[in-house]
N, C-alpha and C positions, 0 to 999 in steps of 0.2 A: 200450176200449183194444185196439189191435191185438195180435196174437199171431204172432210169427215162428216158423216151423217149418222144420225141415231134414228132408228125406226122401230115402232112397236106394232107387233102383229098379234091381234087377239084371235085365238082359234075359234072357228065356228063349232057348233055342237057336234061332238063325236069326231072332230078333225084334229085334235091336239097332236096325236102321234104322227099323222101325215104332215102337219106343219113342222114338227121337230125335224123330220127327215128332209123336208123341202128346204128349210132355211139353211141347212148345212151344205146344200148344193148351190146356194145363191151366189156367193162371191166367187167360187171356182168357175162357175159358168160365165159370170161377167168378166173374169180375168182372161178366159179364153177369147173373149171378144175384144180384149184390149181396152176395157172401159174403167177398170179399177186397178189400184196398185196391188203389189204382192203383200201388203201389210195384212197380217192375220186378223180376221174379224173377231170381235168379242161378241159372244152370243150368250145371253142370260135369260132367266125366267123370273117373272114376278110371282107374288103369292097367289094371284088369281089365274095363273097359267099363261099370261101374255108373254110372248117371246120378244126380247129387245135385242136388236142387232146394231153393232157399231162397226162401220167399215169406211173405207176411203175410196172415193171416186178418183180417177186419174186427174180430172180437172172439171171446171164448170162446163167446158165444151163437151166433155165425155158424158156428162149428165144430159145435155141437150141431144147428143147423138143417140143416147138410149131411148129417148122419146120417139125416135123415128126408126128404130131397129126392130124388125119383125120377130127376131129371135127373143129379144127382150120382152116384147109384147106378149109372146106366147108364155114366157116365164111368169109375167105378171098375171096372166089368166090363170095359171096354175095356183098362184098365191090367192087369187080372188075366190077360188073354189074352196079353200081351206081356212081363210082368215079374213078379218077386217083390219084395216089400218086404223090405229087409234092414237090420239095425241098423248105424248108422254105424261102430261099433267093429269091424265085420268088414272094413272097408276098410283096407288097408295104410297108406294115407296118414295115418290118424288116430293111428298110433303115433308120429308125428313131432310135435315141439313146434309147428311151423307146417305144418299139412297143406296140401299143394299139389295142385291139380287142373288139368286142361286145360279151358279154356273151351269149351263146346259152341257151335259156330257155327251 
């Protein structure tokens, strides 16, 4: 059974454009590895520039497989160069009953 995840990427200084480009490749790369479903990810941006991505892993087992996959580790290294992972609760939008974000084009 699939597992929906929500992740927030806060861009490092002067890395916002690089992060925007990288996050658009994230799910397609995982899909080629057979780790996620073909469900289209939702990618949005908070008022402070943090990118929020919602996507579906194929299963809990696929998540575990990702942790031992060298290609995935390389991709995670690319993310580490341009962003920090932050808890959703740190985004101002999450204090609202209905959190609203700008769609990342």
